[in-house]
C-alpha positions in Angstrom: 17.4 61.2 93.9 18.1 64.8 92.1 19.3 65.7 88.6 22.8 67.2 89.3 23.4 68.2 85.7 22.4 68.1 82.0 25.0 67.9 79.2 24.6 67.9 75.3 27.3 65.7 73.7 28.2 65.8 69.8 30.2 63.4 67.7 30.6 63.5 64.0 28.9 60.7 62.2 30.3 61.4 58.7 27.7 63.4 57.0 25.9 64.9 60.1 26.5 65.1 63.7 24.8 62.8 66.2 23.5 64.8 69.2 23.0 63.3 72.7 21.7 64.5 76.1 23.1 63.0 79.3 21.2 63.5 82.6 23.3 62.6 85.6 21.8 62.4 89.2 23.3 63.0 92.6 23.8 59.4 93.2 25.4 58.6 89.8 22.5 57.2 87.6 22.8 58.3 84.2 19.7 58.9 81.7 20.4 59.3 78.0 18.6 60.5 75.0 19.5 61.3 71.4 18.5 64.7 70.1 20.1 64.6 66.6 19.1 67.6 64.6 21.2 66.8 61.5 19.7 69.5 59.2 18.7 72.4 61.8 20.6 73.6 64.6 22.6 71.3 66.7 24.3 74.1 68.5 20.8 75.7 69.0 19.5 72.7 70.9 22.6 72.6 73.1 22.1 76.4 73.9 18.2 75.6 74.8 19.2 72.9 77.1 21.7 75.0 79.0 19.0 77.6 79.3 16.6 75.4 80.5 18.7 73.3 82.8 18.2 75.5 85.9 14.5 74.4 85.8 15.5 70.6 86.1 18.7 70.6 88.0 18.1 70.0 91.7 14.6 68.3 91.2 13.7 64.7 91.5 13.6 63.4 87.7 10.9 60.9 88.2 7.7 63.2 87.9 8.8 63.5 84.2 5.3 65.0 83.1 5.4 67.8 85.7 8.8 68.8 84.5 7.9 68.4 81.0 4.9 70.9 81.4 7.2 73.4 83.5 9.4 73.4 80.5 6.6 73.9 78.2 5.0 76.9 79.7 8.7 78.5 80.1 8.9 78.2 76.3 5.2 78.2 75.2 5.7 81.6 73.2 8.3 79.7 71.1 6.7 76.3 70.2 8.0 73.6 68.1 11.4 73.3 66.2 14.5 73.4 68.2 12.5 74.2 71.2 10.4 71.2 71.3 13.4 69.1 70.3 15.3 70.3 73.4 12.3 69.7 75.4 12.1 66.3 73.9 15.6 65.3 74.8 15.1 66.3 78.4 11.9 64.3 78.7 13.5 61.2 77.3 16.6 61.4 79.4 14.4 61.9 82.5 12.5 58.8 81.3 15.4 56.6 80.9 16.4 57.6 84.3 13.1 56.7 85.9 13.0 53.6 84.2 16.3 52.5 85.2 15.5 53.6 88.8 12.7 51.1 88.6 14.6 48.3 86.8 12.1 48.3 83.7 12.4 49.2 80.1 10.6 52.6 79.3 7.5 51.0 77.6 6.4 49.6 81.0 6.0 52.9 82.1 3.2 53.3 79.6 1.6 50.1 79.8 3.5 48.0 77.4 4.6 46.0 75.7 2.0 45.5 73.0 4.2 43.4 70.8 7.5 41.7 71.1 9.0 42.4 67.6 8.6 45.4 65.3 8.9 45.0 61.4 11.6 47.3 59.9 12.0 48.9 56.5 15.5 49.9 55.1 15.8 53.8 55.0 17.6 55.9 52.7 18.2 52.8 50.6 20.5 54.1 48.0 20.3 57.7 49.1 23.1 57.0 51.5 25.2 55.3 48.8 24.6 58.4 46.7 25.6 61.1 49.0 27.7 59.6 51.9 29.2 56.3 50.3 32.7 57.5 51.2 32.1 58.2 54.9 29.9 55.0 55.3 32.4 52.7 53.4 29.5 51.3 51.1 29.6 50.8 47.6 29.0 53.9 45.5 25.7 54.0 43.6 27.5 54.5 40.2 24.9 52.6 37.8 21.4 51.3 38.0 23.0 47.9 37.8 24.2 49.1 41.4 20.6 49.8 42.2 19.5 46.3 41.1 22.3 44.6 43.1 21.1 46.8 46.2 17.5 45.6 45.7 19.0 42.0 45.9 20.9 43.0 49.1 17.5 44.2 50.6 15.7 40.9 50.1 18.8 38.8 51.2 19.0 40.8 54.4 15.4 40.0 55.5 13.9 43.4 54.9 10.2 43.4 53.5 10.3 47.1 52.6 12.8 49.8 51.9 12.6 53.7 51.5 14.6 55.8 48.9 14.5 59.3 47.8 15.0 61.2 44.4 18.3 59.4 43.7 20.1 59.6 40.3 23.1 57.0 40.0 26.2 57.9 38.2 29.9 58.5 38.5 28.8 61.5 40.6 25.5 60.2 41.9 23.0 62.8 43.1 19.9 63.1 45.3 17.7 65.7 43.9 16.3 68.1 46.7 15.0 71.2 44.8 12.7 72.1 47.6 15.9 72.5 49.7 18.0 74.2 47.4 17.2 76.3 44.2 13.4 75.5 44.3 11.4 74.8 41.3 10.0 71.6 42.5 6.6 71.5 40.8 8.2 72.6 37.7 10.6 69.6 37.8 7.9 67.2 38.6 8.2 65.4 35.0 12.1 65.0 35.4 11.5 63.8 39.0 8.9 61.2 37.8 11.4 60.0 35.1 14.3 59.4 37.5 12.0 57.9 40.1 10.5 55.6 37.6 13.8 54.4 36.3 15.2 53.9 39.9 12.2 51.9 40.9 12.4 49.7 37.8 16.2 48.7 38.8 15.0 48.1 42.5 12.0 45.9 41.3 14.5 43.9 38.9 16.6 43.4 42.1 13.9 42.6 44.7 11.7 40.5 42.2 8.8 41.9 44.2 9.9 40.5 47.5 10.1 43.9 49.0 7.8 47.0 48.8 9.1 50.3 47.9 8.6 53.6 49.9 9.5 56.8 48.0 10.1 59.8 50.2 9.4 63.3 48.5 10.1 65.4 51.5 9.1 69.0 50.8 10.4 68.8 47.2 7.1 69.3 45.5 3.9 71.2 45.8 0.6 69.3 45.6 0.3 69.2 41.6 3.7 67.9 41.3 3.1 65.4 44.1 0.3 64.0 42.3 2.0 63.8 39.0 4.6 61.9 40.6 2.1 59.9 42.6 0.3 58.9 39.4 3.6 58.0 37.3 4.6 55.6 40.2 1.4 53.6 40.6 2.8 50.7 38.6 5.2 50.0 41.7 2.9 48.9 44.5 4.4 51.5 47.0 3.8 50.8 50.6 3.3 54.5 50.8 4.2 57.8 49.3 5.9 59.9 51.9 5.2 63.8 51.6 5.9 67.0 53.8 3.4 69.6 53.8 2.5 72.4 56.3 -1.1 72.9 55.1 -3.6 70.1 56.1 -6.2 70.8 53.3 -3.3 70.7 50.7 -2.1 67.2 51.8 -5.7 65.9 52.0 -6.0 66.8 48.5 -2.9 64.9 47.8 -4.3 62.0 49.7 -7.5 61.9 47.8 -5.7 62.1 44.4 -2.9 59.7 45.0 -3.2 55.9 43.9 -1.3 54.7 47.0 -1.2 55.6 50.6 0.3 58.8 51.9 2.5 59.2 55.1 3.4 62.4 56.4 4.2 64.2 59.8 7.9 63.7 60.4 8.0 67.6 60.8 5.1 67.9 63.1 5.3 68.4 66.7 2.8 67.2 69.6 -0.7 66.2 69.1 -1.6 69.9 68.5 0.4 69.8 65.4 -1.1 66.4 64.2 -4.7 67.1 65.0 -5.7 69.4 62.1 -4.2 66.9 59.7 -6.0 64.0 61.2 -9.1 66.0 61.2 -8.7 66.7 57.4 -8.0 63.2 56.8 -4.7 64.1 55.2 -2.6 60.7 55.9 -2.9 57.1 56.0 0.1 56.7 58.0 1.3 59.4 60.7 5.3 59.6 60.8 6.0 60.6 64.2 9.5 61.6 65.3 9.9 60.1 68.9 13.2 61.8 69.7 11.9 65.6 68.3 8.4 65.0 70.3 9.5 63.5 73.3 8.3 59.8 74.1 5.2 60.7 76.1 4.3 63.4 73.5 4.9 61.0 70.7 2.6 58.3 72.7 -0.2 61.1 72.8 0.0 61.5 69.0 -0.3 57.6 68.5 -3.3 57.8 70.8 -5.0 60.7 68.8 -4.0 58.8 65.5 -5.7 55.7 66.8 -9.0 57.4 67.2 -8.9 58.5 63.6 -7.9 54.8 62.8 -4.6 56.0 61.6 -1.6 53.8 61.9 2.0 55.2 63.0 5.6 54.7 61.8 8.4 56.4 63.7 10.7 58.8 61.9 14.0 57.3 62.7 17.2 57.9 60.6 19.5 58.5 63.4 21.9 56.4 65.6 21.4 53.2 67.6 20.0 54.8 70.6 17.3 56.7 68.6 16.4 53.0 67.2 16.1 51.8 70.8 13.9 54.7 71.8 11.7 54.0 68.6 11.5 50.5 69.5 10.3 51.1 72.9 7.7 53.5 71.5 6.4 51.0 68.9 6.0 48.5 71.8 3.9 51.0 73.7 1.5 51.9 71.0 -1.4 49.6 69.5 -1.2 51.1 66.1 2.4 50.6 64.9 2.7 50.0 61.1 6.4 49.5 60.8 9.6 51.1 62.1 12.4 53.0 59.9 16.0 52.2 60.4 19.1 53.3 58.4 21.1 50.2 57.5 24.2 52.0 55.8 25.9 54.2 58.1 29.6 55.1 59.7 31.3 51.9 60.3 31.9 52.6 64.1 28.4 53.0 64.9 28.0 49.8 66.6 31.0 50.7 68.9 29.1 53.9 70.1 26.6 52.1 72.1 26.7 49.4 74.8 24.2 47.4 72.9 23.2 47.1 69.4 19.6 46.5 67.9 18.6 42.9 67.9 17.4 42.6 64.1 16.2 39.3 62.9 14.7 38.6 59.4 13.8 42.0 59.0 12.2 42.7 62.5 13.5 44.3 65.4 13.2 42.6 68.8 12.0 45.3 71.6 14.6 45.8 74.0 13.8 44.4 77.4 16.8 45.9 79.5 16.0 48.8 81.9 15.4 52.3 80.4 16.0 52.2 76.6 18.3 49.2 76.7 21.6 51.0 75.6 23.9 53.6 76.5 26.6 55.8 74.9 30.1 54.8 75.1 31.5 58.1 75.8 35.2 57.3 74.8 34.1 56.4 71.3 32.0 59.7 71.2 34.8 61.5 72.1 37.1 59.8 69.4 34.8 61.4 66.7 34.4 65.2 67.8 32.2 67.4 66.0 32.9 69.8 64.4 35.7 67.8 63.0 39.2 69.2 63.6 
């Protein structure tokens, strides 16, 4: 069995593209991975895969780690970012091939499963209904009454936790992202705290305390502003406060001063990137992006985190294939905390895959079919081209 070709495929998922890598062998076996990079450089990933394909095509795909390190050495002067995402996509597609060839789910290649079900939290809860309600066909978040109704929906659908962002309902609902736009994050900390307090009050009225909130601040505030917001949100019993930072000492300062657990890491790559944050005691929960790191590299991060008594949660706001990959990873590691999943999305999402995640009472059943447990339906992908015409 040899790799015959690598292809990068795109489809338009409404407010961002979904990006997939397809590895085909000379005997017709197909391995899939999701490599979605919705806010970075989707075309950049495709270009990197094309550049690296000669290092993979013609080789037996089953010694995945050997191939990964050949790719790493070839790109080691440009570590992280879209390079790592491309490497991860190749690694994950080859793991899918290997597991299918052996007739086992991917977690069996890594000693799994450690569990049969994984608890889920509803991600971008309210966020999607503020910024993409038209393309997802979901109710617009036009008022705080709508937030309260959404809180009731979270509980009715069996989720014990949900994550939201800096969402402001209204006739033209907003998601405040000063760290990604005009800046001025810390200067706006009081405003952000006020908006989040009102948002969480409405969610609390809807959930009646039966689902715990998570707030994701992303890169929108510096440590001073994060702590101001954290202290304002203390009454809401957050499962965690999610914060992005590139300085381990700064994040450790936030963790020491915040009255709730701190989760971070979605923008870090490989154990080398996580190690200084773990050594600094900067996070209670490590958010590990499995499709951006690669399954085995993400497993190494989880193993490292376990030595620091830190639990892990996959960063997973993509399509169903990524959720299958995240579920396999959660099954392969001992220190899973909970798994992220987007509930609101384009209405044809289920048609894009050969199987959909098996969710029961807010828990995801770990897939047991060979490979990831699902494949991409290419006819559906081609029916939603990106960029849109």
